[in-house]
C-alpha positions, -999 to 999 in steps of 0.1 A, spaced: -567 -736 78 -557 -715 108 -551 -735 139 -577 -740 167 -561 -714 189 -563 -688 161 -599 -696 154 -609 -694 191 -589 -661 195 -609 -646 166 -642 -659 182 -633 -644 216 -625 -611 200 -656 -612 179 -678 -618 210 -660 -591 229 -666 -566 202 -702 -576 193 -719 -579 227 -753 -597 228 -746 -615 196 -752 -649 211 -767 -664 242 -742 -693 246 -705 -687 242 -700 -725 245 -723 -732 215 -706 -704 195 -671 -719 202 -684 -754 193 -695 -740 160 -661 -723 155 -642 -756 160 -667 -780 143 -655 -776 106 -620 -788 115 -631 -818 136 -635 -841 106 -613 -859 81 -632 -847 50 -628 -809 52 -641 -805 17 -676 -812 30 -675 -791 62 -659 -762 43 -683 -764 13 -654 -768 -10 -646 -790 -40 -611 -797 -27 -600 -785 7 -605 -759 34 -584 -733 16 -612 -730 -9 -642 -724 12 -674 -717 -7 -691 -691 15 -720 -686 -9 -728 -723 -10 -728 -723 28 -752 -694 29 -775 -710 3 -777 -743 23 -779 -730 59 -796 -706 82 -774 -687 106 -799 -687 133 -782 -704 162 -751 -696 182 -735 -728 168 -742 -717 132 -729 -682 138 -696 -698 151 -695 -721 121 -699 -692 97 -672 -672 115 -649 -702 111 -655 -704 73 -650 -666 69 -617 -668 89 -605 -696 66 -614 -678 35 -598 -645 45 -567 -663 60 -559 -679 27 -571 -653 2 -562 -620 20 -537 -624 48 -515 -654 42 -517 -664 6 -484 -682 6 -497 -715 18 -470 -739 30 -469 -770 53 -446 -748 75 -479 -731 87 -485 -760 111 -450 -756 127 -457 -719 130 -491 -726 148 -472 -748 173 -447 -719 179 -475 -693 184 -501 -713 202 -490 -705 238 -487 -668 229 -521 -667 213 -538 -686 241 -524 -662 267 -530 -630 247 -566 -637 237 -577 -657 268 -583 -688 247 -599 -718 266 -594 -749 246 -624 -772 245 -614 -808 254 -622 -819 218 -592 -799 204 -567 -801 233 -549 -830 216 -544 -811 184 -529 -780 199 -491 -784 202 -464 -762 217 -429 -756 203 -402 -731 203 -385 -719 172 -385 -693 144 -416 -686 124 -413 -694 87 -446 -683 72 -467 -664 97 -458 -629 110 -469 -620 145 -480 -584 136 -499 -596 105 -516 -623 125 -527 -598 152 -540 -575 125 -559 -604 110 -575 -614 143 -585 -578 149 -599 -571 115 -618 -603 111 -634 -599 145 -644 -563 138 -671 -568 112 -705 -583 120 -716 -616 106 -745 -598 90 -720 -575 72 -700 -605 60 -732 -621 48 -741 -590 28 -706 -589 13 -708 -625 2 -743 -622 -13 -732 -591 -31 -701 -607 -45 -676 -586 -25 -661 -615 -6 
């Protein structure tokens, strides 16, 4: 799963690009972080094994996306799915080290405010990236935040995602 800073960066960009999409940014961000604030991510990611295998169709079949919280939750699952299946398919434990290296940069660039629930999980390190590439990550943040949740929903129901 992408780190909290990445998820919130995408949420911030999404809200910036899709004005009037929600009435409570706080609830939207709470939804964005919720799926990773648990030990059993297979349940929160509608997966049979882990968060890398999100089942977006199952999520849509079981939930209404009618609140700011659920919109954020849906964006989180979309981000995880695209992260692992389109942008960074070479999963490795080194990802977590790369998150720690990039967190400060992402927080500053995308005006990320960390909710208190996730502050303890966001670490900061210096070093060389092993898996993530800055330009590719920026492209991912930009592209995922570009499309509306309604467009994603249509793609999922139509078997295109």
